[in-house]
N, C-alpha and C positions, 0 to 999 in steps of 0.2 A: 299813091294818089298825087303826091307832089310832082313826080315825073310825068304823070299823065296830064296834069294841068299845064305844066311847062311845055310839053310837046304838043299841046292843043288837042289832045284826045278828049279832055274834059274842060269845061269852062270853070268849074269850081267843084269843091268837095268838102265834106266834113270829116272830122276825125276826133280822137280823144287824145288828151295830153296829160300824162302823168309826170314824165321827166323830159319833156321837150319834143314830143312826137308831132306837135303842130309847128313848133318853132324851128327846130333843127332842119327838117326837110324843106321848109319854106325858104330859109336862108340859103340853103345849098342849091335852090332852083330858081332864085330871083323872083320869089313870089311874096305875097302878103298873107299873113294869117293873124288871127286874134284868139287868144285864150281868154274867154270872158271872165268877168267876176265870178268866182267859183260858185257862190250860192245861187247865182242866176240859173244855172243849168240843172240844179237838183234841189229838191226840198229836204233832202236827207243829209245829215252830217255823216261823217265817217266814224264808226264806232270801232274801237280797238278792244275786242273781247278777249280777256285773258282767262283761261280755264282754271287757273289756280297755281299755287306755288309748290315747289318740291317739298316744302315742310307741311303741306296739307292745308294751308290757309286758303280761304275762299277766293274764287276768281272775282273779276270785276269788269265793268263796262266803262271804258274811258273814251269820251267823245272829243273829237276834233271839231272846231267850229265850222268846218266846211269840207267838202270832198277834196281828195288830193288828185283825182283824175277828173278832167273837165272836158266836155265836148265843145268843139268850136269849128269855125269855117276857115277855109283856105282858098285863095283865088289869085288871079293875075292882076286884078284891079281893085282898089279900095272900095269903089262903089258897089261892086258885086259882093264884097266882104260884108259891107253894112247891110245890104238887103237880105243876104243869106242869114246873117245873125238874127235879124228881126224875125225871119221865118222859123229859125230854130228855137227861139226863146218861148217859154210858156206864157202866152199873152195874158192869161188870167192872173199871173203873179208879177210879171215884169213889164213896165211901161218903157218901151224902146221904139223910137220912130226913126227909121233909116233916113227919112227926108231931112232930118237935122244934119246929116252928113252929106247926102247926095245933092241937096239943093243949095248948099252954101256957095256963095260967089267966091272967086279967088281973093277979092279984097277982104271979105269977111274971114276967110281962112288965114290970110296973111296977118290980120289983126290978132288972131289967136296966137299965131307963132310969135309975133313981136312981144306979146305979153308973157311968154312962157320962159320959165327957168328949167333947164335940163341939166341933171347931174350925171356926169360920165363916170361910172364906177370902175371901168377898165379891168384891171387885174385884181380887184378886191383887196387893195393894200398889199399887193405882191404875193398873195396866197393862191392865185389861180395861174397856172402856167398856160402859155399859148404857143401854138406853132408860129414860127417866124413870119411876120407880116400881117397877122390877123388884127392886132390892136391898131396899128397905123392905118390899115385898110378901113376899119370901122370908124375910127376917129375922123379920117378924111371925109367920109360921107356924112357923119354926124355934124361936122362943122358947117355943112350946107345950111342947117337950120339957123346958124348964127350969121354966117357971111352973106347969105341971100335973104333969109327970113327975118333977121334982126333979133332972134332969140338969144338968151344968155345961156351959153353952153359952158359949164364949169366942171373941170376935172376934180374928182374927189380922191385924194391920194391915200387916205386911210380906210381900212376896212370898217364899214359901219357896224358890223356885227361879226363875232368870231366865226370864220368859215368852218373850222373843224367842229364847232358846236352844231352848226346847221347840218353839216354832213352826218354827224353821229345821230342826230335826231331823225334825219331823213332815212338813214340806213335802218333804224329800228322800225319806223312807221312803214316803210316800203316792204321790208321782209315780213313783218307781221301781217300786213294787208294781203300780200301775195299768198302767204301760207294759208290764211283763212279762206281766201277766195278759191284756191285750188281744192281745199278740203270740201267746200260746199259743192263745187262742180263735180268732184269725184264721188262725193257722197259716202265718205268713210270717216273713221275716227282719226284724231290728230296723229297718233303714232303710226297710222297706216299710209299717210300721205307720201312720205319719201320712198318707202318700198314700192308703192304703186307707181310712182313716177319713174323710178329706176326700171321697173319691170316693163313699162310702156315705152322706154327709150326716150324719155323727156330730155330736153337740153340740160347740160350740166349747170348752167346759170340758174335755171328754175329750181333745180334740186338744191343748189347752194342757198338760194333765198329761203326755201322752206326749212332747211336745216337750221338756219339762223333764226327764222321766225318762231320755230318750236322752242328755242332755248331762251327767248326773251322773258324777263320777269315783269310783274306788274310795276315794280319800282322803275325799271328801265323805260317802260312805256309812259309812265307818268312824267318822268324826266324829259322824255322826247316831246311830249305835248307842252310841257312847261317852256321848253326852248322855243317852240312855235309861237306861243303867246308872247314871250319876251321879244322875239324878232318882230312880231306884229306891232308891239308898242314902239319899238325902235323905228320901224318904217313909218309909222304914223307921225312921229316926230320929224323925220326927214321930209315928209310931204308937206310940212309947214313951211319949208324953205324951197322945195322943188316941186314943180308941177309934174315933171316926168323924170324917171331914172332910166339909165340905159346901160346895157351890157352887150357884148357880142352874142350872136345866136349859136355859136359853137366855139370851142377852144382849138379846133383843128379845121383845116380845109377838107373837102370831100376826099376820101381815101379809096384805094382800090377795093373792089367788091370781094376779092379773094381774102382780104384781111378781116378777121372777125371783129376786132376792136383794137384801137391804138394801145400799145403796151407802154409807151412813154411819150411825153410831150416836153419839148425843150429840155431834154435830159432828165426829166423827173419821171420816175417809174410810176405807172398807174397801179395802185394796190388792189383794185377790183375791176371787174369787167365793165363797169359803168362810170368809173371815176373820171373818164375823159368828158363826161357830161355834167360835171360838178357845177358849171356855170348856170345850169337850169334850176338848181335847187332853191335859191332864194325866192324866186317867183312862185314855184310850186308850193312851198311851205307858207307863203304869204297869202295865197288865194287871190292875188290881185289881178286885174285885167292886164294882159300883156300883148302888145302888138309886135309882129315881126315885119320889118321893112327890108327890102333888098338893098344891099350895099354894092351891087355890081361885081365886076370881075377884079381880081387882084392885079396889081400893076405889072408884076413879073411872071407869076404862075398862071394867070388868066383863069383862075378858079373862083367860083362864086362864094359869097359870104353874106350874112345878114346881120341886122341889129335888133335885139329885143328891147322894146321900150315899154316900161310899165308905169302904172299910175295908181292913185288911191282907188279903193273899191268903188264901183259905180261910175267911174270916169271912162267907161268904154267908148262913148260917143266922142269924147275929146281926143282919145287915141286915134279913132278912125278919121276924125277931121285932120289930125296931124298927118296921117298917112295920105289923105287925099291932097293936102297941100304939097307934100313931098312928090307925089306922082305928077300933079299938074306942073310943078316946077321942072321936073325931069323931062316932061314932054316939051315944054317951052324951050328948054336948053338943048333939045335934040338928043337927049340921053335916056329915052324911055327904056327902062330895064326889063319890062315885060315883053320881050321879043323872042 
């Protein structure tokens, strides 16, 4: 979808985002996307159903406060993004008026930027490796909000929450969710999922997820959900000081299609097939609205990158206003990225 929008085959599109599927493609194609406040797109929470323990103890239902996969729009222009989001949202539950984004004057948008505090999380206290050039590329574009818009852009040197705790929580939730989802689609018992996938020639990664999901205990799932809740409390505290928090939309630049996934980044081996997308996990587990803005082409490799900017739940309109100011400024400076 992102390639189709960037090549002008489509004006806009929608998609789902579990681990960056709206954010990563948008950043790699100089597009805008928004992963809305998670609860807005579904009235159902995610239930982690555990069938029981090896010792015969009863199973349980463990609820997350929001879905981990969220539907949202992607477009070449922020105005299209706002109007499409209004169309996607269930109107009987969510009050969202795209005109609060599309009809704001440049002066009104600039006032919003001037009053904003943006926290730059960069490499999450040194725990996230990046391909050479990614961080400086994103920081250069993020600084536009400060140098041109008058916002306060502050580098946050320390990890706000242990990255490995978030990753372990995510691994448990994702594997369990995928395993249960495939079991429902196949229509078989839990112990038949992996043999069925193997017999049907499923991808090795899907089989690996299901094998992990089948082995998770109730205690492991409870611990994963507890981490999500702790991270939510931590983020709420951060949003007392910052209006927006920012991270790159990817840890690597676009890579050759013949490569299945990056095996290492900056000399650090990736221990799973999706570890190179670790930067997506904080937003996913938080369920917060997250905007992707294009950062343009790298100064030396001429490859595209984006920035994910997230805010407190329900601040979707403010994120879109930020995107519209960014786009209007790029047009005035003759650097429209949506070309």
